[in-house]
C-alpha positions in Angstrom: 70.4 89.7 -92.4 72.4 90.0 -89.2 70.9 89.5 -85.7 71.4 93.2 -85.1 69.4 94.2 -88.2 66.7 91.8 -87.1 66.5 93.4 -83.7 66.2 96.9 -85.3 63.4 95.7 -87.6 61.5 94.1 -84.7 61.8 97.3 -82.7 60.5 99.4 -85.6 57.6 97.0 -86.0 56.8 97.3 -82.3 56.8 101.1 -82.6 54.5 101.0 -85.7 52.1 98.7 -83.9 51.9 101.1 -81.0 48.3 102.3 -81.4 47.5 103.1 -77.8 46.1 106.5 -78.1 45.5 109.0 -75.3 41.8 108.4 -75.7 42.1 104.6 -75.2 44.5 105.2 -72.3 41.9 107.4 -70.7 39.1 104.9 -71.2 41.2 102.1 -69.8 41.7 104.2 -66.7 38.0 104.9 -66.5 37.2 101.1 -66.7 39.1 100.6 -63.4 36.4 102.7 -61.7 33.0 101.0 -62.0 31.2 104.1 -60.6 32.8 106.5 -63.2 30.4 108.5 -65.2 32.8 109.5 -68.0 32.8 113.2 -67.1 36.5 113.2 -66.0 37.4 111.4 -69.3 35.6 114.1 -71.3 37.5 116.8 -69.6 40.8 115.2 -70.5 39.5 114.8 -74.0 38.8 118.6 -74.1 42.4 119.3 -73.0 43.7 117.0 -75.7 41.6 118.8 -78.3 42.9 122.2 -77.1 46.5 121.0 -77.3 46.0 120.0 -81.0 44.5 123.4 -81.8 47.2 125.3 -80.0 49.9 123.2 -81.6 48.5 123.9 -85.1 48.3 127.7 -84.3 51.9 127.7 -83.0 53.3 125.9 -86.1 51.6 128.6 -88.4 52.3 131.5 -86.1 54.8 133.3 -88.3 52.7 132.6 -91.4 49.5 133.8 -89.8 51.2 136.8 -88.2 50.2 136.0 -84.7 53.7 136.4 -83.1 54.6 139.3 -80.8 52.7 141.2 -78.1 49.2 142.7 -78.2 50.2 145.8 -76.1 48.4 144.6 -72.9 49.5 143.0 -69.7 47.8 140.2 -67.9 46.9 139.9 -64.2 50.5 138.9 -63.5 51.8 142.2 -64.8 53.4 140.4 -67.7 53.2 141.5 -71.4 50.6 139.3 -73.2 51.6 137.7 -76.5 49.0 137.2 -79.2 49.3 133.5 -78.8 48.7 133.8 -75.0 45.3 135.1 -75.8 44.6 132.5 -78.6 45.7 129.6 -76.3 43.6 130.9 -73.4 40.5 131.3 -75.6 41.0 127.9 -77.1 41.1 126.2 -73.7 38.1 128.2 -72.4 36.0 127.3 -75.4 36.9 123.6 -75.3 36.4 123.3 -71.5 33.3 125.5 -71.4 31.4 123.0 -73.5 32.2 120.0 -71.3 29.6 118.8 -68.8 30.9 118.5 -65.3 33.3 121.4 -65.4 32.1 123.7 -62.6 34.9 126.3 -62.6 37.8 127.2 -64.9 40.7 129.3 -63.7 43.5 130.6 -66.0 46.7 132.3 -65.2 45.7 134.9 -67.8 42.4 135.8 -66.0 42.1 137.8 -62.8 39.2 135.7 -61.4 38.1 132.1 -61.9 35.1 131.6 -64.3 32.0 129.8 -63.3 31.1 127.6 -66.3 27.9 126.0 -64.9 26.2 129.1 -63.6 22.8 127.6 -62.9 24.2 124.4 -61.2 27.7 125.2 -59.9 27.1 123.2 -56.8 26.4 120.1 -59.0 29.5 120.7 -61.2 32.1 118.1 -60.4 35.5 119.5 -61.4 37.7 122.6 -61.3 40.2 123.0 -64.1 43.2 125.3 -63.7 45.8 126.0 -66.4 48.6 128.2 -67.7 47.7 128.3 -71.4 51.1 129.1 -72.8 54.1 128.9 -70.5 57.2 130.6 -71.9 55.3 132.4 -74.6 58.2 135.0 -75.0 60.1 132.1 -76.6 57.8 132.1 -79.6 59.4 134.9 -81.5 62.6 132.9 -81.7 61.0 129.5 -82.3 61.7 128.3 -78.8 59.8 125.6 -76.9 56.6 126.6 -75.0 53.9 124.7 -73.3 50.5 124.3 -71.6 50.3 123.3 -67.9 47.0 122.0 -66.4 45.6 120.8 -63.1 42.2 119.2 -62.2 40.6 119.3 -58.8 37.3 118.0 -57.5 34.8 120.9 -57.0 33.9 121.3 -53.4 30.1 121.6 -53.5 30.0 122.8 -49.9 32.3 125.7 -50.5 30.7 129.1 -49.8 32.7 130.9 -52.5 34.3 130.1 -55.8 37.7 130.9 -54.4 37.2 128.5 -51.5 36.5 125.7 -53.9 39.6 126.5 -56.1 42.1 127.1 -53.3 43.0 123.5 -52.5 46.3 122.0 -51.6 48.2 120.3 -54.4 47.8 116.9 -52.6 44.1 117.1 -53.6 44.8 117.2 -57.4 43.0 114.5 -59.3 45.2 114.9 -62.3 47.9 117.1 -63.7 49.8 117.4 -66.9 51.6 119.5 -69.5 51.9 119.8 -73.2 55.3 120.7 -74.7 55.1 122.3 -78.2 58.6 121.8 -79.6 60.1 119.6 -82.4 57.1 117.4 -81.7 54.0 118.0 -79.5 54.3 115.9 -76.3 51.6 115.5 -73.7 52.6 114.2 -70.2 49.8 113.1 -67.9 49.3 111.7 -64.4 46.0 110.8 -62.8 47.6 109.8 -59.5 48.8 106.3 -60.7 52.1 107.0 -62.4 53.1 109.2 -65.4 52.4 108.5 -69.0 53.8 110.3 -72.1 52.1 110.8 -75.5 53.3 112.3 -78.7 51.0 113.8 -81.3 51.1 112.0 -84.6 50.0 114.7 -87.1 49.3 112.1 -89.8 46.4 110.6 -87.9 45.7 113.5 -85.6 46.0 111.5 -82.3 48.3 111.4 -79.3 50.0 108.0 -79.2 51.4 106.7 -75.9 55.2 106.3 -76.1 56.0 105.7 -72.4 54.0 104.4 -69.4 54.9 104.5 -65.7 57.7 107.0 -66.5 60.4 107.3 -63.8 62.7 110.2 -63.4 66.4 109.2 -63.0 67.5 109.2 -59.4 70.3 111.7 -60.2 71.6 113.8 -63.1 74.4 116.3 -63.1 72.5 119.2 -64.6 70.7 122.2 -63.1 68.1 124.6 -64.6 67.9 128.1 -63.3 68.1 131.7 -64.6 71.6 132.5 -63.5 71.1 136.1 -64.5 69.4 136.5 -61.1 72.1 134.7 -59.2 73.4 137.7 -57.3 69.9 138.3 -55.8 69.4 134.6 -54.8 69.4 133.7 -51.1 72.9 132.7 -50.0 72.0 129.0 -49.7 71.1 128.8 -53.4 74.3 130.6 -54.3 76.3 128.0 -52.2 74.5 125.2 -54.1 75.5 126.7 -57.5 79.1 127.0 -56.3 79.1 123.4 -55.2 77.4 122.2 -58.5 79.9 124.0 -60.7 82.9 122.7 -58.6 81.5 119.2 -59.1 81.1 119.2 -62.9 77.4 120.0 -63.2 76.2 121.5 -66.5 73.6 124.4 -66.8 70.5 123.9 -68.9 67.8 126.6 -69.0 65.1 126.8 -71.7 63.2 129.9 -70.4 60.0 127.8 -70.2 59.3 125.6 -67.2 57.7 123.0 -69.4 60.8 122.5 -71.4 63.1 122.3 -68.4 60.9 119.9 -66.5 60.4 117.7 -69.5 64.2 117.3 -70.0 64.9 116.5 -66.4 62.0 114.0 -66.3 63.7 112.1 -69.0 67.4 112.7 -68.2 67.5 113.7 -64.5 68.7 116.9 -62.9 67.1 119.7 -60.9 65.0 122.8 -61.7 65.4 125.8 -59.5 63.4 129.0 -59.3 64.6 130.5 -56.0 63.3 133.6 -54.2 65.0 136.8 -55.2 65.2 140.4 -53.9 62.6 141.4 -56.5 60.3 138.4 -55.8 61.0 137.3 -52.2 58.1 134.8 -52.2 59.2 133.3 -55.5 57.9 134.0 -59.0 56.2 130.9 -60.2 52.4 130.5 -59.7 51.6 127.8 -57.1 48.2 126.8 -58.6 49.0 127.0 -62.3 52.6 125.9 -62.4 54.2 124.6 -59.2 51.4 122.3 -58.1 50.8 120.4 -61.3 54.5 120.1 -62.1 55.2 118.9 -58.6 52.5 116.2 -58.8 54.0 114.9 -62.1 57.5 114.9 -60.7 56.5 113.1 -57.5 54.5 110.5 -59.4 57.6 109.8 -61.4 59.6 109.3 -58.2 61.1 112.8 -57.9 60.8 115.5 -55.2 59.4 119.0 -55.2 60.0 121.7 -52.5 59.6 125.3 -51.8 62.6 125.9 -49.6 62.4 122.9 -47.3 58.6 122.6 -47.5 56.9 120.1 -49.8 55.1 122.1 -52.5 52.0 119.9 -52.6 51.4 120.6 -48.8 51.2 124.3 -49.2 47.7 125.7 -48.4 47.0 128.4 -51.0 45.7 131.7 -49.8 45.2 133.4 -53.2 44.5 132.3 -56.7 47.6 133.8 -58.2 49.9 133.0 -55.2 53.6 132.7 -56.0 56.2 130.3 -54.7 59.8 129.4 -55.0 60.4 126.0 -56.6 63.1 123.2 -56.4 62.1 120.0 -58.1 63.6 117.1 -60.0 65.6 113.9 -59.3 65.5 113.0 -55.6 69.3 113.0 -55.1 69.6 116.4 -56.8 66.9 118.0 -54.8 68.6 116.7 -51.7 71.8 118.3 -52.7 70.1 121.7 -53.0 68.4 121.4 -49.6 71.7 120.5 -48.0 73.0 124.0 -48.9 69.9 126.0 -47.7 
């Protein structure tokens, strides 16, 4: 046996011995906080369970005839897919049974839902989510995802909205699940970014990367260039510069897929303001804030124009924003052209 073959075998053995599950990762984090009650861990466990259910539904979508639209539009004015509704109901059911969840807010629902109606002031957390980002990709077997954010419930808030409308800097945790060739869960609780992959043989998410760092640079950009003519001039100047300097375009049509790629390989994701959406199109609370927290925890940057996204004070539950996020050097290149 050659030394090279020995190295490969040792690597394979190391991967097989990797039995750090999401649950054990969560419990290890809980152990670092002697005053923890376990409530936060149970919420992350509920999100994990939801991801497994949604993943199974997506893999059987064509067989079970749950592809396509249902003929309705959501609060965003977007056509709802059958799996949008299934994913939303799955998350609502799983989170609704967890003690300590005071309020749940979904991109699919007009208003946040009070889970603990009799003791909302005692509920400790607010959970926000986009149940199925990029759901229009499903009919062609494209990648889709779930995005989530966890905030501490403000027991002194006078209204539900006041408790939910917090800056991104106040997020306790954020993450996403990418349903693609494998089911990947990426999570941060404010102390770095960890990545897990669902092993369908044992039904558990196994940790495959800890303290994940985004490359400092990467010569790719992700944006819908079909809207280029309606971009602000600064973004058009950036695209001219990028193409003149050998950058490649990568666009998945789902924010989760694009952010996951640049988190691993570097690059920049752009969703500029357009004439049709002058404030931007992505939702601040459900998409921009959680993704910005993940990217920043991995060493990247996230801006709306030249403002840090996590510093934006939200004024409405479904507020929209422009987004530039990714490798620090690549975000800087974009900002230089604005």
